[in-house]
PyMOL Python script that loads the backbone (N, CA, C, O; Angstrom):
from pymol import cmd

cmd.read_pdbstr("""\
ATOM      1  N   MET A   1     -18.989   1.390 -30.050  1.00  0.00           N
ATOM      2  CA  MET A   1     -17.409   0.905 -30.352  1.00  0.00           C
ATOM      3  C   MET A   1     -16.631  -0.338 -30.290  1.00  0.00           C
ATOM      4  O   MET A   1     -16.842  -1.212 -29.448  1.00  0.00           O
ATOM      5  N   SER A   2     -15.896  -0.389 -31.031  1.00  0.00           N
ATOM      6  CA  SER A   2     -15.666  -1.944 -31.434  1.00  0.00           C
ATOM      7  C   SER A   2     -14.630  -2.147 -30.356  1.00  0.00           C
ATOM      8  O   SER A   2     -14.088  -1.258 -29.698  1.00  0.00           O
ATOM      9  N   LYS A   3     -14.464  -3.256 -30.285  1.00  0.00           N
ATOM     10  CA  LYS A   3     -13.390  -3.634 -28.820  1.00  0.00           C
ATOM     11  C   LYS A   3     -11.941  -3.356 -29.909  1.00  0.00           C
ATOM     12  O   LYS A   3     -11.062  -2.853 -29.209  1.00  0.00           O
ATOM     13  N   THR A   4     -11.475  -3.525 -31.311  1.00  0.00           N
ATOM     14  CA  THR A   4     -10.425  -3.161 -31.599  1.00  0.00           C
ATOM     15  C   THR A   4     -10.243  -1.590 -31.634  1.00  0.00           C
ATOM     16  O   THR A   4      -9.032  -1.397 -31.739  1.00  0.00           O
ATOM     17  N   THR A   5     -10.816  -0.562 -31.599  1.00  0.00           N
ATOM     18  CA  THR A   5     -10.621   0.455 -31.336  1.00  0.00           C
ATOM     19  C   THR A   5     -10.352   0.904 -30.061  1.00  0.00           C
ATOM     20  O   THR A   5      -9.525   1.792 -29.853  1.00  0.00           O
ATOM     21  N   ILE A   6     -11.385   0.016 -28.640  1.00  0.00           N
ATOM     22  CA  ILE A   6     -11.114   0.194 -28.009  1.00  0.00           C
ATOM     23  C   ILE A   6      -9.435   0.122 -27.102  1.00  0.00           C
ATOM     24  O   ILE A   6      -8.924   0.992 -26.397  1.00  0.00           O
ATOM     25  N   ALA A   7      -8.979  -1.071 -27.421  1.00  0.00           N
ATOM     26  CA  ALA A   7      -7.949  -1.220 -27.542  1.00  0.00           C
ATOM     27  C   ALA A   7      -7.139  -0.542 -28.190  1.00  0.00           C
ATOM     28  O   ALA A   7      -6.055  -0.366 -27.634  1.00  0.00           O
ATOM     29  N   ALA A   8      -7.362   0.161 -29.746  1.00  0.00           N
ATOM     30  CA  ALA A   8      -6.311   0.845 -30.084  1.00  0.00           C
ATOM     31  C   ALA A   8      -5.972   2.366 -29.549  1.00  0.00           C
ATOM     32  O   ALA A   8      -4.971   3.074 -29.652  1.00  0.00           O
ATOM     33  N   ALA A   9      -7.184   2.537 -28.967  1.00  0.00           N
ATOM     34  CA  ALA A   9      -7.139   3.897 -27.870  1.00  0.00           C
ATOM     35  C   ALA A   9      -5.888   3.593 -26.670  1.00  0.00           C
ATOM     36  O   ALA A   9      -4.869   4.233 -26.410  1.00  0.00           O
ATOM     37  N   ALA A  10      -6.292   2.694 -26.251  1.00  0.00           N
ATOM     38  CA  ALA A  10      -5.813   2.024 -24.656  1.00  0.00           C
ATOM     39  C   ALA A  10      -3.888   2.420 -24.922  1.00  0.00           C
ATOM     40  O   ALA A  10      -3.023   3.162 -24.458  1.00  0.00           O
ATOM     41  N   GLY A  11      -4.044   1.369 -25.954  1.00  0.00           N
ATOM     42  CA  GLY A  11      -2.688   1.342 -26.252  1.00  0.00           C
ATOM     43  C   GLY A  11      -2.135   2.437 -26.431  1.00  0.00           C
ATOM     44  O   GLY A  11      -1.135   2.649 -25.746  1.00  0.00           O
ATOM     45  N   LEU A  12      -2.591   3.516 -27.415  1.00  0.00           N
ATOM     46  CA  LEU A  12      -2.020   4.694 -27.615  1.00  0.00           C
ATOM     47  C   LEU A  12      -1.693   5.493 -26.958  1.00  0.00           C
ATOM     48  O   LEU A  12      -0.739   6.248 -27.145  1.00  0.00           O
ATOM     49  N   ALA A  13      -2.834   5.464 -25.568  1.00  0.00           N
ATOM     50  CA  ALA A  13      -2.757   6.060 -24.521  1.00  0.00           C
ATOM     51  C   ALA A  13      -1.375   6.116 -23.506  1.00  0.00           C
ATOM     52  O   ALA A  13      -0.603   7.064 -23.362  1.00  0.00           O
ATOM     53  N   ILE A  14      -1.332   4.648 -22.796  1.00  0.00           N
ATOM     54  CA  ILE A  14      -0.334   3.923 -23.069  1.00  0.00           C
ATOM     55  C   ILE A  14       0.977   4.333 -23.815  1.00  0.00           C
ATOM     56  O   ILE A  14       1.832   5.050 -23.293  1.00  0.00           O
ATOM     57  N   VAL A  15       1.046   3.945 -24.775  1.00  0.00           N
ATOM     58  CA  VAL A  15       2.705   4.502 -25.423  1.00  0.00           C
ATOM     59  C   VAL A  15       2.404   6.368 -25.111  1.00  0.00           C
ATOM     60  O   VAL A  15       3.515   6.663 -24.669  1.00  0.00           O
ATOM     61  N   LEU A  16       1.823   7.311 -25.099  1.00  0.00           N
ATOM     62  CA  LEU A  16       2.078   8.269 -24.958  1.00  0.00           C
ATOM     63  C   LEU A  16       2.168   9.229 -23.853  1.00  0.00           C
ATOM     64  O   LEU A  16       2.293  10.439 -24.043  1.00  0.00           O
ATOM     65  N   THR A  17       2.102   8.667 -22.672  1.00  0.00           N
ATOM     66  CA  THR A  17       2.187   8.116 -20.860  1.00  0.00           C
ATOM     67  C   THR A  17       3.380   9.329 -21.069  1.00  0.00           C
ATOM     68  O   THR A  17       3.926   9.319 -22.172  1.00  0.00           O
ATOM     69  N   ASP A  18       3.765  10.231 -20.223  1.00  0.00           N
ATOM     70  CA  ASP A  18       4.990  10.367 -19.649  1.00  0.00           C
ATOM     71  C   ASP A  18       5.917   9.936 -18.500  1.00  0.00           C
ATOM     72  O   ASP A  18       6.735  10.538 -17.805  1.00  0.00           O
ATOM     73  N   ALA A  19       5.421   8.498 -18.573  1.00  0.00           N
ATOM     74  CA  ALA A  19       5.716   7.993 -17.288  1.00  0.00           C
ATOM     75  C   ALA A  19       7.272   7.336 -17.571  1.00  0.00           C
ATOM     76  O   ALA A  19       7.694   7.210 -18.720  1.00  0.00           O
ATOM     77  N   PRO A  20       7.932   7.004 -16.571  1.00  0.00           N
ATOM     78  CA  PRO A  20       9.193   6.770 -17.250  1.00  0.00           C
ATOM     79  C   PRO A  20       9.519   5.194 -17.237  1.00  0.00           C
ATOM     80  O   PRO A  20       8.896   4.304 -16.659  1.00  0.00           O
ATOM     81  N   ALA A  21      10.334   5.128 -17.804  1.00  0.00           N
ATOM     82  CA  ALA A  21      10.752   3.198 -18.304  1.00  0.00           C
ATOM     83  C   ALA A  21      10.794   2.891 -17.697  1.00  0.00           C
ATOM     84  O   ALA A  21      10.701   3.654 -16.736  1.00  0.00           O
ATOM     85  N   ILE A  22      10.976   1.460 -17.407  1.00  0.00           N
ATOM     86  CA  ILE A  22      11.091   0.653 -16.369  1.00  0.00           C
ATOM     87  C   ILE A  22      13.028   0.433 -15.903  1.00  0.00           C
ATOM     88  O   ILE A  22      13.940  -0.098 -16.536  1.00  0.00           O
ATOM     89  N   GLY A  23      13.006   1.069 -14.648  1.00  0.00           N
ATOM     90  CA  GLY A  23      14.384   1.079 -14.529  1.00  0.00           C
ATOM     91  C   GLY A  23      14.884   2.270 -14.807  1.00  0.00           C
ATOM     92  O   GLY A  23      16.024   2.536 -14.429  1.00  0.00           O
ATOM     93  N   GLU A  24      14.200   3.103 -15.445  1.00  0.00           N
ATOM     94  CA  GLU A  24      14.903   4.743 -15.193  1.00  0.00           C
ATOM     95  C   GLU A  24      14.607   5.300 -13.380  1.00  0.00           C
ATOM     96  O   GLU A  24      13.829   5.019 -12.468  1.00  0.00           O
ATOM     97  N   ALA A  25      15.460   5.982 -13.556  1.00  0.00           N
ATOM     98  CA  ALA A  25      15.331   6.793 -12.675  1.00  0.00           C
ATOM     99  C   ALA A  25      14.290   8.195 -12.105  1.00  0.00           C
ATOM    100  O   ALA A  25      14.137   9.241 -12.736  1.00  0.00           O
ATOM    101  N   VAL A  26      13.688   7.871 -10.807  1.00  0.00           N
ATOM    102  CA  VAL A  26      12.733   9.044 -11.186  1.00  0.00           C
ATOM    103  C   VAL A  26      12.808  10.570 -10.560  1.00  0.00           C
ATOM    104  O   VAL A  26      12.817  10.773  -9.345  1.00  0.00           O
ATOM    105  N   LYS A  27      12.850  11.440 -11.388  1.00  0.00           N
ATOM    106  CA  LYS A  27      13.773  11.954 -10.968  1.00  0.00           C
ATOM    107  C   LYS A  27      11.899  13.595  -9.836  1.00  0.00           C
ATOM    108  O   LYS A  27      10.771  14.002 -10.114  1.00  0.00           O
ATOM    109  N   ASP A  28      13.170  13.785  -8.448  1.00  0.00           N
ATOM    110  CA  ASP A  28      12.041  14.117  -7.623  1.00  0.00           C
ATOM    111  C   ASP A  28      12.638  15.406  -6.756  1.00  0.00           C
ATOM    112  O   ASP A  28      13.399  15.308  -5.794  1.00  0.00           O
ATOM    113  N   SER A  29      12.246  16.326  -7.179  1.00  0.00           N
ATOM    114  CA  SER A  29      12.643  18.008  -6.441  1.00  0.00           C
ATOM    115  C   SER A  29      11.809  17.900  -4.876  1.00  0.00           C
ATOM    116  O   SER A  29      12.111  18.928  -4.269  1.00  0.00           O
ATOM    117  N   HIS A  30      11.146  17.282  -4.263  1.00  0.00           N
ATOM    118  CA  HIS A  30      10.711  17.791  -3.247  1.00  0.00           C
ATOM    119  C   HIS A  30      11.729  17.313  -2.252  1.00  0.00           C
ATOM    120  O   HIS A  30      11.543  17.748  -1.115  1.00  0.00           O
ATOM    121  N   GLY A  31      13.168  16.204  -2.475  1.00  0.00           N
ATOM    122  CA  GLY A  31      13.869  15.442  -1.119  1.00  0.00           C
ATOM    123  C   GLY A  31      14.376  14.612  -1.881  1.00  0.00           C
ATOM    124  O   GLY A  31      14.533  14.281  -3.056  1.00  0.00           O
ATOM    125  N   PRO A  32      14.728  14.213  -0.122  1.00  0.00           N
ATOM    126  CA  PRO A  32      15.877  13.049  -0.406  1.00  0.00           C
ATOM    127  C   PRO A  32      14.749  11.954  -0.878  1.00  0.00           C
ATOM    128  O   PRO A  32      13.900  12.625  -1.465  1.00  0.00           O
ATOM    129  N   GLY A  33      14.304  10.406  -0.891  1.00  0.00           N
ATOM    130  CA  GLY A  33      13.950   9.743  -1.121  1.00  0.00           C
ATOM    131  C   GLY A  33      13.687   8.993  -0.231  1.00  0.00           C
ATOM    132  O   GLY A  33      13.523   9.493   0.882  1.00  0.00           O
ATOM    133  N   LEU A  34      13.599   8.055  -0.336  1.00  0.00           N
ATOM    134  CA  LEU A  34      13.193   7.017   0.877  1.00  0.00           C
ATOM    135  C   LEU A  34      14.809   6.107   1.409  1.00  0.00           C
ATOM    136  O   LEU A  34      15.196   5.971   2.570  1.00  0.00           O
ATOM    137  N   VAL A  35      15.334   5.720   0.444  1.00  0.00           N
ATOM    138  CA  VAL A  35      16.528   5.444   0.634  1.00  0.00           C
ATOM    139  C   VAL A  35      17.397   6.332   1.603  1.00  0.00           C
ATOM    140  O   VAL A  35      17.939   5.977   2.650  1.00  0.00           O
ATOM    141  N   GLU A  36      17.402   7.574   1.003  1.00  0.00           N
ATOM    142  CA  GLU A  36      18.527   8.800   1.764  1.00  0.00           C
ATOM    143  C   GLU A  36      18.259   8.218   3.334  1.00  0.00           C
ATOM    144  O   GLU A  36      18.995   7.662   4.149  1.00  0.00           O
ATOM    145  N   THR A  37      16.540   8.710   3.352  1.00  0.00           N
ATOM    146  CA  THR A  37      16.212   8.795   4.389  1.00  0.00           C
ATOM    147  C   THR A  37      16.089   7.561   5.129  1.00  0.00           C
ATOM    148  O   THR A  37      15.976   7.743   6.341  1.00  0.00           O
ATOM    149  N   MET A  38      16.078   6.366   4.751  1.00  0.00           N
ATOM    150  CA  MET A  38      16.774   5.437   5.850  1.00  0.00           C
ATOM    151  C   MET A  38      18.197   5.022   5.992  1.00  0.00           C
ATOM    152  O   MET A  38      18.306   3.988   6.651  1.00  0.00           O
ATOM    153  N   MET A  39      19.403   5.563   5.534  1.00  0.00           N
ATOM    154  CA  MET A  39      20.643   5.610   5.528  1.00  0.00           C
ATOM    155  C   MET A  39      21.062   6.503   6.488  1.00  0.00           C
ATOM    156  O   MET A  39      22.090   6.317   7.140  1.00  0.00           O
ATOM    157  N   ALA A  40      20.261   7.570   6.641  1.00  0.00           N
ATOM    158  CA  ALA A  40      20.544   8.757   7.131  1.00  0.00           C
ATOM    159  C   ALA A  40      19.738   8.026   8.964  1.00  0.00           C
ATOM    160  O   ALA A  40      20.223   8.210  10.080  1.00  0.00           O
ATOM    161  N   THR A  41      19.197   7.695   8.818  1.00  0.00           N
ATOM    162  CA  THR A  41      18.009   7.258  10.330  1.00  0.00           C
ATOM    163  C   THR A  41      19.369   5.705  10.563  1.00  0.00           C
ATOM    164  O   THR A  41      20.035   5.541  11.585  1.00  0.00           O
ATOM    165  N   GLN A  42      19.403   5.183   9.833  1.00  0.00           N
ATOM    166  CA  GLN A  42      20.527   3.437  10.441  1.00  0.00           C
ATOM    167  C   GLN A  42      21.977   3.945  10.993  1.00  0.00           C
ATOM    168  O   GLN A  42      22.641   3.399  11.874  1.00  0.00           O
ATOM    169  N   SER A  43      22.389   5.417  10.078  1.00  0.00           N
ATOM    170  CA  SER A  43      23.453   5.838  10.923  1.00  0.00           C
ATOM    171  C   SER A  43      23.617   6.866  11.583  1.00  0.00           C
ATOM    172  O   SER A  43      24.719   7.394  11.733  1.00  0.00           O
ATOM    173  N   HIS A  44      22.471   7.324  12.104  1.00  0.00           N
ATOM    174  CA  HIS A  44      21.971   8.023  13.429  1.00  0.00           C
ATOM    175  C   HIS A  44      21.800   6.901  14.495  1.00  0.00           C
ATOM    176  O   HIS A  44      22.694   6.585  15.280  1.00  0.00           O
ATOM    177  N   HIS A  45      21.017   6.540  14.465  1.00  0.00           N
ATOM    178  CA  HIS A  45      20.446   5.022  15.232  1.00  0.00           C
ATOM    179  C   HIS A  45      22.302   4.122  15.724  1.00  0.00           C
ATOM    180  O   HIS A  45      22.735   3.918  16.858  1.00  0.00           O
ATOM    181  N   ALA A  46      22.809   3.870  14.702  1.00  0.00           N
ATOM    182  CA  ALA A  46      24.567   3.536  15.446  1.00  0.00           C
ATOM    183  C   ALA A  46      24.904   4.553  16.100  1.00  0.00           C
ATOM    184  O   ALA A  46      24.565   4.378  17.270  1.00  0.00           O
ATOM    185  N   LYS A  47      25.391   5.518  15.960  1.00  0.00           N
ATOM    186  CA  LYS A  47      25.921   7.030  16.756  1.00  0.00           C
ATOM    187  C   LYS A  47      25.017   6.303  17.764  1.00  0.00           C
ATOM    188  O   LYS A  47      25.557   5.248  18.094  1.00  0.00           O
ATOM    189  N   LEU A  48      23.770   6.502  18.402  1.00  0.00           N
ATOM    190  CA  LEU A  48      23.408   6.904  19.091  1.00  0.00           C
ATOM    191  C   LEU A  48      23.554   5.061  20.179  1.00  0.00           C
ATOM    192  O   LEU A  48      23.561   4.855  21.393  1.00  0.00           O
ATOM    193  N   TRP A  49      23.621   4.352  19.286  1.00  0.00           N
ATOM    194  CA  TRP A  49      23.700   3.196  20.505  1.00  0.00           C
ATOM    195  C   TRP A  49      25.694   3.198  20.608  1.00  0.00           C
ATOM    196  O   TRP A  49      26.283   2.477  21.414  1.00  0.00           O
ATOM    197  N   LEU A  50      26.040   3.644  20.147  1.00  0.00           N
ATOM    198  CA  LEU A  50      27.792   3.266  20.216  1.00  0.00           C
ATOM    199  C   LEU A  50      28.316   4.704  21.437  1.00  0.00           C
ATOM    200  O   LEU A  50      29.310   4.631  22.159  1.00  0.00           O
ATOM    201  N   ALA A  51      27.247   6.045  21.378  1.00  0.00           N
ATOM    202  CA  ALA A  51      27.357   6.971  22.461  1.00  0.00           C
ATOM    203  C   ALA A  51      26.287   6.493  23.566  1.00  0.00           C
ATOM    204  O   ALA A  51      26.277   7.291  24.504  1.00  0.00           O
ATOM    205  N   GLY A  52      25.514   5.582  23.709  1.00  0.00           N
ATOM    206  CA  GLY A  52      25.212   5.060  24.614  1.00  0.00           C
ATOM    207  C   GLY A  52      26.443   4.045  25.597  1.00  0.00           C
ATOM    208  O   GLY A  52      26.918   4.198  26.723  1.00  0.00           O
ATOM    209  N   ASN A  53      26.630   3.003  24.532  1.00  0.00           N
ATOM    210  CA  ASN A  53      27.784   2.251  25.397  1.00  0.00           C
ATOM    211  C   ASN A  53      28.778   3.044  26.031  1.00  0.00           C
ATOM    212  O   ASN A  53      28.994   2.977  27.241  1.00  0.00           O
ATOM    213  N   ALA A  54      29.309   3.696  25.354  1.00  0.00           N
ATOM    214  CA  ALA A  54      30.722   4.381  25.679  1.00  0.00           C
ATOM    215  C   ALA A  54      29.988   5.749  27.377  1.00  0.00           C
ATOM    216  O   ALA A  54      30.547   6.270  28.343  1.00  0.00           O
ATOM    217  N   ARG A  55      29.184   5.748  27.070  1.00  0.00           N
ATOM    218  CA  ARG A  55      28.181   6.717  28.012  1.00  0.00           C
ATOM    219  C   ARG A  55      28.463   8.229  27.862  1.00  0.00           C
ATOM    220  O   ARG A  55      28.253   9.045  28.759  1.00  0.00           O
ATOM    221  N   ASN A  56      28.895   8.484  26.799  1.00  0.00           N
ATOM    222  CA  ASN A  56      29.270   9.792  25.954  1.00  0.00           C
ATOM    223  C   ASN A  56      27.502  10.414  26.012  1.00  0.00           C
ATOM    224  O   ASN A  56      26.671   9.883  25.275  1.00  0.00           O
ATOM    225  N   TRP A  57      27.297  10.997  26.492  1.00  0.00           N
ATOM    226  CA  TRP A  57      25.876  11.793  26.659  1.00  0.00           C
ATOM    227  C   TRP A  57      25.799  12.773  25.796  1.00  0.00           C
ATOM    228  O   TRP A  57      24.852  13.251  25.171  1.00  0.00           O
ATOM    229  N   GLU A  58      27.281  13.088  25.854  1.00  0.00           N
ATOM    230  CA  GLU A  58      26.920  14.819  24.896  1.00  0.00           C
ATOM    231  C   GLU A  58      26.786  14.492  23.711  1.00  0.00           C
ATOM    232  O   GLU A  58      26.073  15.146  22.950  1.00  0.00           O
ATOM    233  N   LEU A  59      27.378  13.533  23.377  1.00  0.00           N
ATOM    234  CA  LEU A  59      27.589  12.657  21.569  1.00  0.00           C
ATOM    235  C   LEU A  59      25.911  12.416  21.351  1.00  0.00           C
ATOM    236  O   LEU A  59      25.267  12.922  20.432  1.00  0.00           O
ATOM    237  N   ALA A  60      25.295  11.429  22.529  1.00  0.00           N
ATOM    238  CA  ALA A  60      23.897  10.815  22.158  1.00  0.00           C
ATOM    239  C   ALA A  60      23.163  12.467  22.096  1.00  0.00           C
ATOM    240  O   ALA A  60      22.510  12.619  21.064  1.00  0.00           O
ATOM    241  N   SER A  61      23.172  13.298  22.728  1.00  0.00           N
ATOM    242  CA  SER A  61      22.407  14.250  22.706  1.00  0.00           C
ATOM    243  C   SER A  61      22.221  15.265  21.361  1.00  0.00           C
ATOM    244  O   SER A  61      21.301  16.061  21.176  1.00  0.00           O
ATOM    245  N   THR A  62      23.584  14.942  20.325  1.00  0.00           N
ATOM    246  CA  THR A  62      23.537  15.762  19.659  1.00  0.00           C
ATOM    247  C   THR A  62      22.569  15.321  18.177  1.00  0.00           C
ATOM    248  O   THR A  62      22.700  14.262  17.562  1.00  0.00           O
ATOM    249  N   ARG A  63      21.998  15.982  17.973  1.00  0.00           N
ATOM    250  CA  ARG A  63      20.350  15.998  16.627  1.00  0.00           C
ATOM    251  C   ARG A  63      20.773  15.771  15.780  1.00  0.00           C
ATOM    252  O   ARG A  63      21.657  16.502  15.332  1.00  0.00           O
ATOM    253  N   LEU A  64      20.364  14.640  15.120  1.00  0.00           N
ATOM    254  CA  LEU A  64      20.214  14.446  13.264  1.00  0.00           C
ATOM    255  C   LEU A  64      19.916  15.957  12.295  1.00  0.00           C
ATOM    256  O   LEU A  64      18.904  16.642  12.151  1.00  0.00           O
ATOM    257  N   THR A  65      21.096  16.049  11.832  1.00  0.00           N
ATOM    258  CA  THR A  65      21.420  17.309  10.789  1.00  0.00           C
ATOM    259  C   THR A  65      21.085  16.988   9.522  1.00  0.00           C
ATOM    260  O   THR A  65      21.138  15.778   9.741  1.00  0.00           O
ATOM    261  N   SER A  66      20.757  17.048   8.276  1.00  0.00           N
ATOM    262  CA  SER A  66      20.759  17.357   6.858  1.00  0.00           C
ATOM    263  C   SER A  66      21.585  17.741   5.758  1.00  0.00           C
ATOM    264  O   SER A  66      21.091  17.898   4.641  1.00  0.00           O
TER     265      SER A  66
END
""", "prot")
cmd.dss("prot")
cmd.show_as("cartoon", "prot")
cmd.util.cbc("prot")
cmd.orient("prot")
């Protein structure tokens, strides 16, 4: 097989893949992504810090809900 044929086959394979274009969001039906998880964690930690400073142990003991 010639190098040109291999290159053409590789190029065709790349064009025909179902991968999203650069910059397009990937649709994921498995749940929240990393950004959502990190934002929820940051908000929870901020709440814990504020509750600890205020010595509000009832607020600090509440669980993070999704």
